[in-house]
C-alpha positions as CSV (number, residue, x, y, z in Angstrom):
1,M,1.4,3.9,-13.0
2,I,0.0,4.3,-9.8
3,E,-2.3,1.7,-10.1
4,R,0.3,-0.6,-11.9
5,L,2.3,-0.3,-8.5
6,F,-0.8,-1.1,-6.6
7,H,-1.8,-4.3,-8.5
8,A,1.8,-5.7,-8.4
9,H,2.4,-5.0,-4.6
10,V,-1.3,-6.8,-4.0
11,D,0.3,-9.8,-6.5
12,F,3.4,-9.9,-4.8
13,V,1.8,-10.4,-1.3
14,A,-0.9,-12.8,-2.6
15,S,1.8,-14.9,-4.3
16,H,4.0,-14.8,-1.2
17,P,1.5,-15.0,1.7
18,G,4.7,-15.7,4.0
19,V,6.4,-12.6,3.9
20,P,3.4,-10.2,5.6
21,R,3.2,-12.9,8.0
22,I,6.9,-13.0,8.7
23,L,7.0,-9.1,8.8
24,F,4.0,-8.6,11.5
25,H,5.4,-11.7,13.5
26,E,8.8,-10.0,13.8
27,L,6.9,-6.3,14.6
28,Q,5.5,-7.9,17.5
29,R,9.0,-7.9,19.5
30,P,9.2,-5.1,21.6
31,A,13.0,-4.3,20.7
32,D,14.2,-2.3,18.1
33,S,15.6,-5.5,16.4
34,P,17.9,-5.9,13.3
35,F,14.7,-7.2,11.2
36,R,12.6,-4.1,12.2
37,K,15.7,-1.9,11.3
38,V,15.5,-3.6,7.8
39,A,11.7,-3.6,7.5
40,R,11.7,0.2,8.3
41,L,14.4,1.2,5.5
42,I,12.5,-1.0,3.1
43,V,9.3,0.6,3.8
44,G,10.6,3.8,4.4
45,T,12.5,3.6,0.8
46,Y,9.0,2.5,-0.7
47,R,7.3,5.4,0.9
48,R,9.4,7.9,-0.3
49,R,9.3,6.4,-4.0
50,L,5.5,6.5,-3.6
51,C,5.6,10.0,-2.7
52,A,7.5,10.9,-6.1
53,L,4.9,9.2,-8.1
54,F,2.3,11.1,-6.6
55,A,4.0,14.5,-6.8
56,Q,4.8,13.3,-10.9
57,A,1.0,12.5,-11.0
58,K,0.7,16.2,-9.3
59,Q,2.9,17.7,-12.1
60,A,1.2,15.6,-14.8
61,K,-2.3,17.3,-13.6
62,Q,-3.6,13.6,-13.1
63,L,-4.1,14.4,-9.3
64,P,-4.9,17.5,-7.8
65,A,-2.3,19.8,-6.9
66,S,-3.4,20.1,-3.2
67,L,-2.9,16.2,-2.7
68,D,-0.5,15.1,0.5
69,E,1.7,13.1,-0.8
70,Q,2.5,11.6,2.6
71,A,-0.9,10.9,3.4
72,A,-1.4,9.4,-0.1
73,A,1.1,6.9,0.6
74,A,0.3,6.0,3.7
75,L,-3.1,5.3,2.5
76,F,-1.7,3.4,-0.4
77,I,0.5,1.2,1.7
78,G,-2.4,0.8,4.5
79,T,-5.1,-0.6,2.0
80,V,-2.8,-3.4,0.7
81,Q,-2.0,-3.8,4.5
82,G,-5.8,-3.8,5.1
83,L,-6.4,-6.5,2.3
84,V,-3.7,-9.0,3.9
85,V,-5.2,-8.8,7.0
86,Q,-8.9,-9.6,5.4
87,G,-7.2,-12.4,3.6
88,S,-5.4,-13.5,6.8
89,L,-8.9,-13.4,8.6
90,F,-11.0,-15.1,5.8
91,P,-9.0,-17.4,3.9
92,G,-10.5,-19.0,0.9
93,E,-13.4,-16.3,1.2
94,T,-11.6,-13.3,0.3
95,D,-9.2,-13.2,-3.3
96,M,-7.0,-10.5,-2.6
97,R,-6.3,-9.6,-6.2
98,E,-10.0,-9.6,-7.0
99,A,-10.7,-7.0,-3.8
100,A,-7.8,-4.7,-5.1
101,R,-9.4,-4.2,-8.3
102,R,-12.4,-3.6,-6.7
103,I,-11.1,-0.8,-4.2
104,F,-8.6,0.6,-6.6
105,P,-11.2,2.9,-8.3
106,L,-12.4,4.1,-4.8
107,L,-8.7,4.8,-3.6
108,L,-8.0,6.7,-6.6
109,D,-11.3,8.7,-5.7
110,G,-10.0,9.1,-2.5
111,Y,-7.0,10.7,-3.8
112,R,-8.7,12.9,-6.7
113,G,-10.9,14.3,-3.6
114,A,-14.0,16.2,-3.8
115,R,-15.3,17.3,-7.5
116,P,-17.3,20.5,-7.8
């Protein structure tokens, strides 16, 4: 489930490149604008859903019980944001979906932690 969500998130931002651009542009404003409040609500809700998904994966013993769900969610979202930035900096050089396919196994290994 985590992998499907990761690729769905990447697919969405790859298919709608204007969304991250608008978001990043609006977040440059110093005031707590109505847009910023809505963005905070959306991302906060998404983060809570990710935390619940990580908790389920821990209960199913798919991820270690020691996994910090908040940190895992931050890493998940930050990884997608990093792909967006790379795609913006190097348009045409970086296929975001292909990069996501290569990166997800590394992300998952990070969630699983060091093995004995």
